[in-house]
N, C-alpha and C positions, 0 to 999 in steps of 0.2 A: 460501418465506418472503417472497418478492416481494409486496408490495401495490400493485396498479395501476401495476407496473414500476418502483417505487420501492425501494430500499434502507432496509429498517425496523429499528425497534430490535431485534427478536428476530435476524434474520439478523446483524446487527452482534453480538450477544452471542455467539451461536453461532460466528460468524467467529473472535472472539477465543478461544473456549474451544478451537477446533481448532489456532489458531495456537500457543496455549500447550502443548498435548499435543505437537505436533510439534517444537517447539523444546526441550521437556523431555527428549524420547527422544532427539534427535539430541545433545544436550549429554551424555547419559549414554554413549551407543553411540558407538564408533569409526566413526562413518559415514564413507563415502567422498566425496571431492569431489564426484563426480557426484551421488549421493545427495543431499547436501546443495543442491547447485544445483537438482535438479529440486523439491526440496520448498520452499525458498525462492521458487522461480519461481512455484509454485502459491500461496503466501501473498501474493506481492505481486500477482499478476494479480487473485487473489480481492478483495483490498483495493482495487484500482484501479476496481472496478465501482461501488464507492460515490462515487468521484469523477465517473465517468461519468454516474451517476444525478442528482447535484448539479449538473453541467453541463447535464443536460436540463431540470432544473427551471428554471434560469436562462432557459433558451429559451423555455421555457412562460410565465415573467414578462414577458419583454422583447419577444417577437414572436409574434403570434397565428397567423400563417401557418407559422412553423417549429413552435410548438406541435402543430398539426395534422399537419405533416409527421413530427415525432417520434413521434406516437401512431400513424400510419400505419406508421412504419418497425418499431416495437415488434411491432404486429399482422403485418406481413408475415414478421418474423423468426420468430416462433411458427409461423406457417405453413410458413415453409422448414424449420424443424425437424421438423415433422410429415412431409412428404415424403421428407426426408433418411433418416428412420428407417425407412421402409416396406421390407419385404423386396424387391418389385419397385419399384425406384425409375423415377420419372416425370421423365426427364431436361429434357424440354421444359418441363414445370411447374416444376422447380427454377430453370432458367435463367430462365424469365419472372419468377418471384418475385426472384431475384438482380437482375435489370435493374430492377425497379420500386423495390428498396430503394436501388439506386445512383443512380437518378433524383431520389429524395427527399434522398438525403444530399447530392448536388451542389447541390439547391434550398437547403439549409439552410447549404452552404458558401459560397454567396454572400454571405451576412452574418455568418455564423460560422466564419472562416477555418480553425479548427483541430479543426471538428468530426468530419471524417472520421479524423484523426490519433487522437483520442481514442478513436475507437469501433472502430479496426481495428488499432491497435498492440499487440501483445503484449510484454510485459516480458520480457528475456532477459538472466538475471545474466551468463552467460558474456560477452555482448558489453560489458557494463559492466567486468566484471574484465578482460579483453582490453586496455581502454583505460588501465589503471593501469601507471604505471611502478614500477619496483621500490622507490622511495623514497615512493609515494603510497598512501593507504590511505582506506577509507570505513567509518566506524563509525556503524552504522544500530541504532536502538533499537526494540524493540516493547514497549509497555505493554499486558499483557493483563490479564484480569479479576483475577486474584490476583497476579502477578508481573511484574517486568521483566526483559527479556532484552536482550543486546547481541550484535551479530553484527558482526565485524570482517573485512572483505573486504581482502585484499591481492592481490599481482599472481598468487599461484598457492594460496592457501590460503584456508580460511573457517573461523574461529573463532566458536562460539557459547558464551556464557555466561550464566548467571543472575546479574543484578545484585543482584536481592533481592525481598522482598515489596513489592508495590505500595504498601499502605497506609503502610509506615514511609517509603519513599522521597518518597512525594507529601508526607508530613507534614514531612520534612526541606526538602524544596524550597520549599514553603509558608512555612515558617520563614524560610529564607534570604532569600526575596523580601521578607518583612517587615522583617526585618533592613536590607536595602538601601534599602527605603522609608524607614524611620527613620534612616537613616546610622549604624547602629549598628557600633562599633569592632570588635565581636567576629564580624562577617560574614565576615571573612577567614578566621577558624578554622573557620566552618561551611562555606565554600566548600572548604577543604581537605579536609574530612570527606566531602563530596559528590564531588568529585574522586577520592578513593579509593574510593569507592563505586561510582561510575559508569563509570569507566576501568580496569577490571582487566586492562588489555591491554598488550602492549609495542608503544608507538606510534613511528611513524616522524614525521620534521620536518613533513611535509604529510598532513595528516588532514581529510578532509571528514565532518563530523558531522550525522547526519539524526536529530532527535529525534522524540518521539512525544507526543502526548496532553499531558500537563502539563508534560513536559520541555521543551516549547517556549518556555516562559517563562524557562529558565535562559539567562543570557548566556554562552555556551560559548567 
């Protein structure tokens, strides 16, 4: 579903569909910590491809030479994948292609210092969790096509809960924002309702909240 190397609308839609199915199943099943970690890693690494492609777009807009290097890198990566999948691997050709890719990445990195990190780093949930102390948590939201989910990460646990229907929550968020803009005194009551809906977890004093989609407009 990649069109000219870009993360297009259809791929975005199906990514959200897959994410929703994964979260729904793992919410119902008594999945192990390892299973939850593996699936959440898959979701995050898949979603990060969109950010990488957006970063590539920025390169194309701002620097003509980097645009050429970026196109060449994508072409070389496709060729590299072809040779890696062959039954009899041509190790010399694979090494040559990897070297050519590295050369172009270094060229781009001369003006875009974070390019290599964006394109090579894989998200690892275990590393994130290992850095959490006993009194710290991360609450990550996933706004999918029909539902909103919350994932609470603690030092040794992962909780997955369905927050509610996307349309209902989005309607309440928009209503709350409108109340704030109009300085409506009833906004406090709406905020309480939103808090009850969006945070069905037992929280510690220190929580890092990572919103998604329209939830980014909320002043958590």
